[in-house]
FIVOTOR-536095 format. One record per residue (C-alpha): residue number from 1; residue in one letter; x, y, z. Coordinates in Angstrom, 3 decimals, m for minus. Example, Ala and Ser with C-alpha at 12.3 -4.5 7.8 and 13.67 -1.06 7.14 Angstrom:
<sites>
- num;residuo;east;north;up
- 1;A;12.300;m4.500;7.800 $
- 2;S;13.670;m1.060;7.140 $
</sites>
This chain:
<sites>
- num;residuo;east;north;up
- 1;M;0.131;0.005;0.017 $
- 2;M;2.324;2.796;m1.280 $
- 3;L;1.645;6.240;m1.782 $
- 4;R;3.553;8.427;m2.459 $
- 5;A;2.228;12.690;m3.872 $
- 6;A;m9.051;28.896;m8.670 $
- 7;R;m11.105;30.384;m10.720 $
- 8;P;m11.593;34.347;m11.690 $
- 9;A;m13.438;36.610;m9.542 $
- 10;A;m16.138;37.459;m11.954 $
- 11;V;m18.891;35.133;m12.332 $
- 12;L;m19.306;34.147;m16.161 $
- 13;A;m22.629;34.515;m17.930 $
- 14;V;m24.614;31.485;m18.039 $
- 15;A;m24.434;31.803;m21.872 $
- 16;A;m20.837;31.335;m21.868 $
- 17;L;m20.692;28.622;m19.619 $
- 18;L;m23.146;26.793;m21.500 $
- 19;A;m20.671;27.211;m24.525 $
- 20;A;m17.778;26.063;m22.719 $
- 21;G;m20.082;23.103;m21.683 $
- 22;C;m20.343;22.126;m25.495 $
- 23;S;m16.285;22.731;m26.287 $
- 24;G;m15.081;19.597;m24.513 $
- 25;G;m16.820;16.638;m26.058 $
- 26;G;m18.521;16.016;m23.119 $
- 27;D;m20.178;12.637;m22.554 $
- 28;G;m23.870;14.269;m22.946 $
- 29;D;m24.320;14.657;m27.168 $
- 30;G;m27.967;14.792;m26.677 $
- 31;G;m31.285;14.011;m25.227 $
- 32;D;m31.552;14.220;m21.659 $
- 33;D;m28.137;13.273;m20.906 $
- 34;G;m26.610;15.754;m22.940 $
- 35;T;m29.033;18.522;m21.527 $
- 36;R;m27.998;17.180;m17.586 $
- 37;V;m24.523;17.660;m18.508 $
- 38;R;m24.777;21.040;m19.995 $
- 39;E;m27.025;22.028;m17.020 $
- 40;L;m24.012;20.820;m14.389 $
- 41;A;m21.402;22.896;m16.748 $
- 42;A;m23.416;25.802;m15.974 $
- 43;Q;m23.544;25.309;m12.275 $
- 44;K;m22.160;28.288;m10.156 $
- 45;L;m19.818;27.228;m7.234 $
- 46;T;m20.278;28.982;m4.045 $
- 47;W;m16.734;29.921;m2.836 $
- 48;R;m15.683;30.530;0.795 $
- 49;D;m12.925;30.317;3.131 $
- 50;C;m11.760;27.316;4.076 $
- 51;P;m12.227;25.383;6.615 $
- 52;A;m9.658;22.869;8.427 $
- 53;P;m9.349;19.357;6.543 $
- 54;S;m11.565;16.946;7.787 $
- 55;V;m10.649;13.523;9.518 $
- 56;E;m11.175;11.857;5.943 $
- 57;E;m8.461;14.495;4.260 $
- 58;G;m5.993;14.063;6.856 $
- 59;G;m7.055;16.786;9.344 $
- 60;G;m5.242;19.729;10.609 $
- 61;T;m5.323;23.479;10.890 $
- 62;A;m7.456;25.844;8.131 $
- 63;P;m4.729;27.009;5.307 $
- 64;S;m2.577;29.802;6.274 $
- 65;P;m3.411;32.958;4.344 $
- 66;L;m1.239;33.542;1.334 $
- 67;P;1.470;36.092;0.668 $
- 68;G;0.003;39.066;0.106 $
- 69;G;m2.842;38.509;2.467 $
- 70;G;m5.146;36.464;m0.190 $
- 71;R;m7.202;33.591;1.452 $
- 72;W;m7.540;30.066;0.430 $
- 73;Q;m11.367;29.389;m1.027 $
- 74;C;m13.253;26.361;m1.009 $
- 75;A;m16.234;25.024;m2.897 $
- 76;F;m17.993;21.877;m3.800 $
- 77;M;m19.065;21.114;m7.630 $
- 78;D;m21.797;18.454;m8.398 $
- 79;A;m20.697;15.847;m10.826 $
- 80;P;m22.469;12.582;m11.700 $
- 81;L;m22.238;9.458;m9.592 $
- 82;D;m22.231;7.301;m12.632 $
- 83;W;m20.913;9.295;m15.954 $
- 84;S;m22.659;6.558;m18.162 $
- 85;N;m25.840;8.048;m16.629 $
- 86;P;m25.155;11.781;m15.997 $
- 87;G;m29.187;12.339;m15.565 $
- 88;G;m29.110;10.059;m12.381 $
- 89;E;m27.845;10.771;m8.812 $
- 90;T;m25.146;13.542;m8.162 $
- 91;I;m22.475;13.497;m5.909 $
- 92;E;m20.223;16.705;m4.551 $
- 93;L;m16.840;17.216;m5.290 $
- 94;A;m14.683;19.189;m2.996 $
- 95;L;m12.388;22.161;m4.775 $
- 96;I;m9.889;24.459;m3.521 $
- 97;R;m8.182;27.410;m5.037 $
- 98;A;m6.062;30.369;m4.877 $
- 99;R;m6.382;33.007;m6.957 $
- 100;A;m3.718;34.651;m9.111 $
- 101;S;m1.582;37.077;m7.856 $
- 102;K;m1.405;39.177;m11.121 $
- 103;P;m5.048;39.126;m12.328 $
- 104;A;m4.272;41.175;m15.570 $
- 105;D;m1.819;38.759;m16.631 $
- 106;R;m3.922;35.742;m15.679 $
- 107;I;m3.970;32.717;m18.164 $
- 108;G;m6.552;30.362;m16.217 $
- 109;S;m6.843;28.201;m13.600 $
- 110;L;m4.055;25.537;m13.372 $
- 111;V;m5.451;22.292;m11.791 $
- 112;F;m3.436;19.761;m9.629 $
- 113;N;m3.553;16.288;m8.728 $
- 114;F;m0.830;15.292;m6.133 $
- 115;G;m1.325;11.455;m6.580 $
- 116;G;m2.313;8.330;m4.741 $
- 117;P;m4.393;7.283;m5.618 $
- 118;G;m6.124;8.609;m2.841 $
- 119;G;m4.380;11.690;m1.756 $
- 120;S;m6.657;14.628;m0.898 $
- 121;G;m5.922;17.738;m3.126 $
- 122;I;m7.304;20.053;m0.351 $
- 123;T;m4.551;19.407;1.724 $
- 124;A;m2.075;18.894;m0.428 $
- 125;L;m2.150;22.399;m2.465 $
- 126;P;m1.525;24.631;0.931 $
- 127;S;0.966;22.247;1.986 $
- 128;F;3.214;22.788;m1.384 $
- 129;A;1.824;26.220;m2.350 $
- 130;Q;5.266;28.154;m1.524 $
- 131;D;6.672;25.789;m3.999 $
- 132;Y;3.998;27.408;m6.535 $
- 133;E;4.089;31.209;m5.995 $
- 134;T;5.809;32.033;m9.356 $
- 135;L;3.084;30.013;m11.197 $
- 136;R;0.219;31.769;m9.253 $
- 137;T;1.385;34.784;m10.563 $
- 138;R;m0.535;33.882;m13.860 $
- 139;Y;m2.689;31.047;m12.547 $
- 140;D;m5.322;30.650;m10.036 $
- 141;L;m3.843;27.438;m8.427 $
- 142;V;m6.969;24.664;m7.931 $
- 143;S;m6.977;21.277;m6.522 $
- 144;F;m9.575;19.159;m5.583 $
- 145;D;m10.469;15.525;m3.718 $
- 146;P;m11.061;13.517;m6.405 $
- 147;R;m14.436;10.810;m6.289 $
- 148;G;m13.602;8.563;m3.368 $
- 149;V;m11.156;10.839;m1.778 $
- 150;G;m11.919;12.809;1.408 $
- 151;R;m14.596;14.967;1.296 $
- 152;S;m15.501;14.282;m2.159 $
- 153;A;m17.922;10.969;m1.322 $
- 154;G;m15.225;9.641;0.332 $
- 155;V;m14.581;5.954;0.540 $
- 156;Q;m15.516;4.095;4.301 $
- 157;C;m14.025;1.059;5.057 $
- 158;L;m12.723;m0.078;8.653 $
- 159;D;m13.012;1.897;11.347 $
- 160;D;m9.709;2.852;13.362 $
- 161;A;m9.353;0.034;15.544 $
- 162;G;m10.283;m2.159;12.415 $
- 163;L;m7.475;m0.487;10.410 $
- 164;D;m5.035;m0.818;13.333 $
- 165;A;m5.695;m4.354;13.889 $
- 166;L;m5.059;m4.816;9.751 $
- 167;Y;m1.794;m3.073;9.707 $
- 168;A;m0.657;m5.198;12.548 $
- 169;L;m0.757;m7.948;10.590 $
- 170;D;2.329;m9.544;8.851 $
- 171;S;2.401;m8.542;5.722 $
- 172;T;5.270;m10.611;4.400 $
- 173;P;3.841;m14.027;5.667 $
- 174;D;6.255;m16.609;6.322 $
- 175;D;4.066;m19.913;6.736 $
- 176;A;0.462;m20.840;5.758 $
- 177;R;m0.873;m19.569;9.113 $
- 178;E;0.667;m16.123;8.514 $
- 179;A;m0.619;m16.098;4.705 $
- 180;K;m4.271;m17.068;6.082 $
- 181;A;m4.263;m14.283;8.675 $
- 182;Y;m3.287;m11.745;6.242 $
- 183;D;m5.602;m12.677;3.362 $
- 184;D;m8.484;m12.846;6.045 $
- 185;G;m7.360;m9.136;6.764 $
- 186;L;m7.507;m8.035;3.085 $
- 187;K;m11.045;m10.130;3.010 $
- 188;R;m12.438;m8.162;6.140 $
- 189;F;m11.143;m4.980;4.618 $
- 190;A;m12.788;m5.442;1.236 $
- 191;E;m16.420;m6.651;2.953 $
- 192;A;m16.250;m3.437;5.182 $
- 193;C;m15.676;m1.159;1.867 $
- 194;E;m18.589;m2.886;0.174 $
- 195;E;m20.765;m2.583;3.354 $
- 196;N;m20.195;1.161;4.057 $
- 197;S;m19.797;2.297;0.321 $
- 198;G;m20.806;m0.242;m2.260 $
- 199;D;m23.035;2.193;m4.482 $
- 200;E;m19.855;4.445;m4.807 $
- 201;L;m17.322;1.762;m5.514 $
- 202;P;m17.887;0.850;m9.220 $
- 203;H;m18.076;4.765;m10.069 $
- 204;V;m14.560;5.725;m8.358 $
- 205;G;m12.362;4.724;m11.192 $
- 206;T;m9.721;7.155;m12.846 $
- 207;V;m11.796;7.636;m16.164 $
- 208;N;m14.633;8.838;m14.481 $
- 209;A;m12.256;11.181;m12.413 $
- 210;A;m10.945;12.362;m15.773 $
- 211;R;m14.485;13.123;m16.795 $
- 212;D;m15.007;15.139;m13.489 $
- 213;M;m11.864;17.338;m14.073 $
- 214;D;m13.311;18.440;m17.743 $
- 215;L;m16.511;19.002;m16.346 $
- 216;M;m14.597;21.229;m13.870 $
- 217;R;m12.778;22.641;m16.438 $
- 218;Q;m16.061;23.784;m17.915 $
- 219;V;m17.422;24.980;m14.219 $
- 220;L;m14.548;27.090;m14.200 $
- 221;G;m14.879;28.883;m17.139 $
- 222;D;m11.543;27.720;m18.972 $
- 223;R;m11.540;26.674;m22.588 $
- 224;K;m8.640;24.308;m22.077 $
- 225;L;m7.388;22.365;m19.391 $
- 226;Y;m4.116;23.620;m17.636 $
- 227;Y;m3.035;20.741;m15.391 $
- 228;F;0.104;19.861;m13.340 $
- 229;G;m0.217;15.948;m12.542 $
- 230;I;2.062;14.170;m9.623 $
- 231;S;2.737;10.504;m9.579 $
- 232;Y;m0.836;9.122;m10.170 $
- 233;G;m1.918;12.368;m11.095 $
- 234;T;0.478;11.693;m14.626 $
- 235;E;m1.912;8.748;m15.163 $
- 236;L;m4.974;10.641;m14.335 $
- 237;G;m3.731;13.382;m16.796 $
- 238;G;m2.698;10.882;m19.419 $
- 239;V;m6.361;9.390;m19.332 $
- 240;Y;m8.019;12.939;m19.563 $
- 241;A;m5.593;13.624;m22.628 $
- 242;H;m6.840;10.524;m24.271 $
- 243;L;m10.459;11.306;m23.760 $
- 244;Y;m10.014;15.062;m24.613 $
- 245;P;m6.827;15.855;m26.474 $
- 246;K;m8.455;18.741;m28.114 $
- 247;T;m9.229;20.489;m24.703 $
- 248;V;m5.260;19.729;m23.342 $
- 249;G;m3.918;23.316;m22.703 $
- 250;R;m0.559;23.710;m21.227 $
- 251;A;0.197;20.395;m19.061 $
- 252;V;3.111;18.866;m16.832 $
- 253;F;3.362;15.369;m15.748 $
- 254;D;6.048;14.673;m12.688 $
- 255;A;7.052;11.799;m11.316 $
- 256;V;5.348;9.648;m14.136 $
- 257;V;3.646;6.308;m13.681 $
- 258;D;4.380;4.049;m16.535 $
- 259;P;1.007;3.730;m18.612 $
- 260;T;2.528;0.794;m20.260 $
- 261;S;3.099;m1.608;m17.282 $
- 262;T;1.047;m4.336;m15.741 $
- 263;A;0.141;m4.681;m11.914 $
- 264;V;3.303;m7.573;m11.653 $
- 265;S;5.628;m5.337;m13.581 $
- 266;S;4.703;m1.657;m11.900 $
- 267;A;5.217;m3.488;m8.583 $
- 268;L;8.566;m4.918;m9.520 $
- 269;G;9.650;m1.645;m10.762 $
- 270;Q;8.586;m0.052;m7.215 $
- 271;A;10.886;m2.718;m5.702 $
- 272;R;13.962;m2.002;m8.145 $
- 273;G;12.846;1.482;m7.482 $
- 274;F;12.744;1.520;m3.642 $
- 275;Q;16.068;m0.476;m3.518 $
- 276;L;17.910;2.307;m5.693 $
- 277;A;16.801;4.889;m3.289 $
- 278;L;17.829;2.570;m0.184 $
- 279;D;21.216;2.307;m2.153 $
- 280;N;21.745;5.922;m2.342 $
- 281;F;20.749;6.458;1.281 $
- 282;A;23.480;4.072;2.142 $
- 283;K;25.931;5.311;0.001 $
- 284;D;25.267;8.726;1.493 $
- 285;C;25.904;7.140;5.029 $
- 286;V;29.092;5.650;4.133 $
- 287;A;30.143;9.012;2.177 $
- 288;R;29.541;10.984;5.457 $
- 289;G;31.820;8.002;7.643 $
- 290;D;31.614;8.527;11.242 $
- 291;E;28.807;11.099;11.043 $
- 292;C;26.258;8.400;9.998 $
- 293;K;24.740;6.626;12.918 $
- 294;L;24.436;3.412;11.505 $
- 295;P;27.208;0.776;11.256 $
- 296;G;29.038;m0.336;8.234 $
- 297;G;31.829;0.700;6.147 $
- 298;S;30.162;m0.149;2.651 $
- 299;V;26.740;0.073;1.127 $
- 300;Q;26.586;m3.885;1.692 $
- 301;E;27.323;m3.681;5.065 $
- 302;V;24.569;m0.826;5.836 $
- 303;E;21.971;m2.649;3.865 $
- 304;G;23.117;m5.882;5.737 $
- 305;F;22.160;m3.780;9.117 $
- 306;V;19.044;m3.022;7.704 $
- 307;T;18.090;m6.563;6.663 $
- 308;G;19.205;m7.757;10.000 $
- 309;L;17.137;m5.513;11.933 $
- 310;L;13.930;m6.325;9.634 $
- 311;A;14.865;m10.243;10.442 $
- 312;E;15.050;m9.231;14.321 $
- 313;L;11.664;m7.336;14.113 $
- 314;E;10.080;m10.384;12.276 $
- 315;K;11.181;m12.700;14.831 $
- 316;K;10.380;m10.297;17.591 $
- 317;P;8.576;m6.625;17.282 $
- 318;I;9.803;m3.923;19.496 $
- 319;T;8.194;m0.869;21.024 $
- 320;G;6.550;1.236;18.858 $
- 321;L;3.897;3.893;19.894 $
- 322;G;1.580;3.634;22.554 $
- 323;D;0.734;m0.214;22.820 $
- 324;R;1.665;m0.828;19.269 $
- 325;K;4.232;m2.816;18.468 $
- 326;L;6.889;m2.095;15.576 $
- 327;T;6.862;m5.069;13.307 $
- 328;A;9.033;m5.703;10.181 $
- 329;S;5.987;m4.686;7.918 $
- 330;A;5.899;m1.346;9.630 $
- 331;A;9.418;m0.935;9.836 $
- 332;T;9.440;m1.601;6.152 $
- 333;N;6.423;0.545;5.421 $
- 334;G;8.132;3.296;7.441 $
- 335;I;11.402;3.055;5.582 $
- 336;A;9.880;3.194;2.145 $
- 337;Q;8.145;6.466;3.401 $
- 338;S;11.311;7.846;4.418 $
- 339;L;12.697;7.382;0.829 $
- 340;Y;10.022;9.320;m0.735 $
- 341;S;12.646;12.301;m0.512 $
- 342;K;15.948;12.940;0.102 $
- 343;E;15.002;15.258;3.103 $
- 344;Y;13.600;12.825;4.979 $
- 345;W;16.624;10.555;4.895 $
- 346;P;18.118;12.180;8.273 $
- 347;Y;14.759;10.531;9.694 $
- 348;L;15.434;7.145;8.324 $
- 349;E;18.812;7.108;9.746 $
- 350;Q;17.720;8.291;13.253 $
- 351;G;14.772;5.786;13.032 $
- 352;L;17.092;2.883;12.170 $
- 353;D;19.567;3.713;14.847 $
- 354;E;16.769;4.184;17.474 $
- 355;A;14.832;0.842;16.417 $
- 356;D;18.427;m0.967;16.586 $
- 357;G;18.580;0.196;20.245 $
- 358;G;14.727;m1.100;20.912 $
- 359;N;12.651;2.017;20.433 $
- 360;G;10.526;1.935;17.154 $
- 361;G;8.714;4.929;17.962 $
- 362;L;10.110;7.141;15.071 $
- 363;L;9.705;4.295;12.456 $
- 364;M;6.155;3.509;13.386 $
- 365;A;5.453;7.357;13.164 $
- 366;L;6.741;6.986;9.256 $
- 367;S;4.678;4.190;8.444 $
- 368;D;1.702;5.741;10.271 $
- 369;S;2.329;8.805;8.003 $
- 370;M;2.374;6.134;4.839 $
- 371;N;m1.029;4.797;5.999 $
- 372;G;m2.834;8.445;7.001 $
- 373;R;m2.990;7.554;10.660 $
- 374;D;m2.456;10.962;12.865 $
- 375;Q;m1.170;11.225;16.373 $
- 376;N;m4.643;10.919;17.822 $
- 377;G;m5.323;7.285;16.281 $
- 378;N;m7.259;8.650;13.575 $
- 379;Y;m7.275;7.547;10.086 $
- 380;S;m7.703;9.522;6.900 $
- 381;N;m9.334;7.576;3.948 $
- 382;V;m6.071;7.707;1.859 $
- 383;Q;m5.920;3.932;1.945 $
- 384;A;m9.266;3.136;1.330 $
- 385;A;m9.548;5.679;m1.552 $
- 386;N;m6.327;3.802;m2.919 $
- 387;A;m7.489;0.507;m2.542 $
- 388;A;m10.957;1.230;m4.172 $
- 389;I;m9.505;3.785;m7.239 $
- 390;N;m6.608;0.851;m7.818 $
- 391;C;m8.926;m2.440;m7.703 $
- 392;V;m11.641;m0.623;m10.362 $
- 393;D;m9.033;0.478;m12.224 $
- 394;D;m6.985;m2.841;m12.807 $
- 395;E;m8.719;m6.096;m13.832 $
- 396;A;m5.652;m8.136;m12.149 $
- 397;R;m6.453;m10.398;m9.112 $
- 398;F;m4.025;m12.427;m7.576 $
- 399;D;m4.038;m15.207;m4.872 $
- 400;V;m1.842;m16.048;m2.142 $
- 401;A;m0.235;m18.907;m4.181 $
- 402;Q;0.437;m16.633;m7.150 $
- 403;A;1.906;m14.271;m4.829 $
- 404;Q;4.175;m16.857;m3.255 $
- 405;A;5.264;m17.795;m6.543 $
- 406;R;6.275;m14.521;m7.493 $
- 407;L;8.409;m14.269;m4.261 $
- 408;P;11.891;m15.128;m6.293 $
- 409;E;11.803;m12.332;m8.788 $
- 410;F;10.719;m10.058;m6.321 $
- 411;R;13.485;m10.975;m3.965 $
- 412;K;15.991;m10.459;m6.833 $
- 413;A;14.633;m7.335;m7.573 $
- 414;S;14.876;m6.219;m3.876 $
- 415;P;16.115;m7.900;m0.692 $
- 416;V;14.502;m5.259;1.509 $
- 417;F;11.238;m4.461;m0.397 $
- 418;G;10.578;m7.951;m2.516 $
- 419;D;8.416;m9.653;m0.253 $
- 420;Y;6.692;m6.556;1.081 $
- 421;L;5.363;m5.882;m2.500 $
- 422;A;4.915;m9.217;m4.114 $
- 423;W;2.418;m9.820;m1.179 $
- 424;G;1.098;m6.535;m2.080 $
- 425;L;m0.365;m7.880;m5.242 $
- 426;I;m3.023;m9.830;m3.215 $
- 427;G;m4.351;m6.362;m2.468 $
- 428;C;m7.521;m6.873;m4.646 $
- 429;S;m8.139;m10.645;m4.418 $
- 430;H;m11.310;m9.749;m2.375 $
- 431;W;m12.702;m6.951;m4.130 $
- 432;P;m16.422;m6.563;m4.563 $
- 433;V;m16.101;m4.811;m7.842 $
- 434;D;m14.359;m6.209;m11.008 $
- 435;G;m11.604;m4.436;m12.322 $
- 436;S;m11.875;m2.434;m15.647 $
- 437;R;m8.554;m2.735;m17.821 $
- 438;D;m5.284;m4.172;m17.892 $
- 439;R;m3.572;m0.836;m18.159 $
- 440;P;m4.564;2.788;m19.313 $
- 441;D;m5.087;4.124;m22.527 $
- 442;V;m2.996;7.502;m22.815 $
- 443;S;m2.711;7.951;m26.459 $
- 444;A;m3.482;11.637;m27.259 $
- 445;A;m3.229;12.471;m30.752 $
- 446;G;m4.112;16.084;m31.380 $
- 447;S;m3.128;17.058;m27.695 $
- 448;A;m1.019;20.361;m27.416 $
- 449;P;2.327;19.030;m25.784 $
- 450;I;2.834;17.778;m22.495 $
- 451;L;5.942;17.990;m20.518 $
- 452;V;6.669;14.651;m19.112 $
- 453;I;9.673;14.655;m16.244 $
- 454;G;11.391;11.759;m15.207 $
- 455;N;13.609;11.764;m11.894 $
- 456;T;16.729;9.317;m11.952 $
- 457;G;16.547;8.611;m8.415 $
- 458;D;12.564;8.270;m8.180 $
- 459;P;11.543;5.171;m5.817 $
- 460;A;7.911;5.124;m6.269 $
- 461;T;7.640;5.943;m10.273 $
- 462;P;10.722;4.628;m11.495 $
- 463;Y;12.587;6.917;m14.476 $
- 464;A;11.820;4.476;m17.286 $
- 465;G;8.137;5.299;m17.013 $
- 466;A;8.704;9.069;m17.991 $
- 467;K;9.724;7.641;m21.521 $
- 468;A;6.990;5.203;m21.709 $
- 469;M;4.426;7.963;m20.920 $
- 470;A;5.877;10.291;m23.636 $
- 471;N;5.977;7.429;m26.201 $
- 472;A;2.706;6.359;m25.404 $
- 473;L;0.931;9.933;m25.335 $
- 474;G;2.242;9.765;m29.124 $
- 475;K;4.756;11.651;m31.367 $
- 476;G;4.582;15.507;m30.854 $
- 477;V;2.613;15.349;m27.640 $
- 478;G;4.954;13.791;m25.004 $
- 479;V;8.299;16.259;m24.439 $
- 480;E;10.485;14.263;m22.119 $
- 481;L;12.794;16.111;m19.635 $
- 482;T;15.301;14.456;m17.229 $
- 483;W;16.168;15.359;m13.885 $
- 484;V;19.600;13.421;m12.537 $
- 485;G;18.050;13.795;m8.838 $
- 486;E;16.587;11.863;m5.811 $
- 487;G;13.286;11.593;m4.122 $
- 488;H;9.586;11.242;m5.499 $
- 489;G;9.189;13.977;m8.412 $
- 490;A;11.411;16.824;m9.472 $
- 491;Y;9.582;20.189;m9.342 $
- 492;N;9.839;20.525;m5.681 $
- 493;G;13.066;18.942;m5.724 $
- 494;G;14.635;22.663;m5.783 $
- 495;D;16.696;22.411;m8.884 $
- 496;A;16.698;25.488;m10.940 $
- 497;C;17.048;23.774;m14.029 $
- 498;V;13.663;21.934;m13.615 $
- 499;K;12.183;25.150;m12.221 $
- 500;K;13.189;27.123;m15.609 $
- 501;A;11.718;24.417;m17.911 $
- 502;V;8.528;24.050;m16.364 $
- 503;D;7.618;28.016;m15.641 $
- 504;G;8.923;28.793;m19.066 $
- 505;Y;6.372;26.303;m20.339 $
- 506;L;3.447;27.066;m18.350 $
- 507;L;3.707;30.628;m17.761 $
- 508;D;5.022;31.672;m21.524 $
- 509;G;4.514;28.517;m23.681 $
- 510;R;8.078;27.820;m24.084 $
- 511;V;8.182;23.845;m24.872 $
- 512;P;11.642;22.529;m23.523 $
- 513;K;13.495;20.743;m26.407 $
- 514;N;12.569;17.090;m26.074 $
- 515;G;15.331;15.181;m24.452 $
- 516;T;16.614;18.108;m22.070 $
- 517;V;18.641;16.878;m19.009 $
- 518;C;19.018;18.882;m15.865 $
- 519;R;21.658;17.956;m13.413 $
</sites>
């Protein structure tokens, strides 16, 4: 279960919104359905000061005022629950915006999706907003909770106690008893999702989220969709470009999902990606010599310490947080979380050192962060939404025996993360809704250029995915840029070359040369 990752002041006239509603090739092309889609495209949003994020969105405080005194605004947009029947029941999708700081130079709305799937855009955009202040000069920054996420008809599964019990299970079973316990836990999770959110589960997939984005474009009054997708957000953006190539404006894909990968090849890619990130962490530790708290004078010795610690935790968990124990599974989850950014490496080093001394609190806290658990024991719905979206998107279903058969190749890919990701293949085995496809179609002939950024050190969306996405988008559409860096994503990594390329495209329409490399 790995994750990672505004609109104008004036209200536009109904006639203009209706025209916008007709421009995107939406689902309604006549009859009652077409009329209903046009009505939805003409809805007027009521923007208010944003409240504190809900527990489902991860909790916290209301977003701080923007530089210059501007305030974050939030609204709800109505969208069809079932896009194949747009005249039926609707759901509310939660939006957030920060309006452009230079209204006279405004281009439009820049819509963000930060990944997951399952991540709340309502909480993510304010958290990262300082990185996008340059872009806010000419765009209203907009994000949203996709359907099934947070306040947008958020999927509900197990309660907090049930999730604590689920995450306490051994997710890398060593024998038949442990395998049955883990499989039974996943079955209880899926049954709870069906009981609490059964009507929504068939409709939370990526294609429907892409249709929501085109409706959002029309409601916001934009002729084109300007878009910044990160991690899973690149898959969502690719699906949007396939469905609506003519309405793609300027779009950037960062930390790119490989659209050609299957469930198995994607998990194997992550195993190699996280192993590479751990290798780089270990190299940094060795280079710092005695400053590094971990034992070992070589990469192999440092990683041997990590695998040895996990083996000890497999036999005997240690004190975690409260009455919860740090298991090998929780420790692996925490290690993975800390590899998403080089900025987290000091926490990983400290957490491993403390766990070696019998204190698993920091690694447990990192694992909790991955799972969406706050310090009070409340879970966001990030993992429920992650499962719901992945399982309705992906038709692959694996049982225990099939996961076991894959263990050798996964262990070869990563001695630390191999078992963890191989067993993750059974996550949808009990899901009550069938998956829709083997892999997404992102071919987008006729689209404007899309800037596709690959990071050579990305653990969660390995570098090869960028080229695969650029190729799949089609000739003249996908424009590849490489950053030789660390962590999940590039634009927020602080590299001036990457920032110049992205800002130049989004703000001024300057398309970088295909194959540009930033170091």
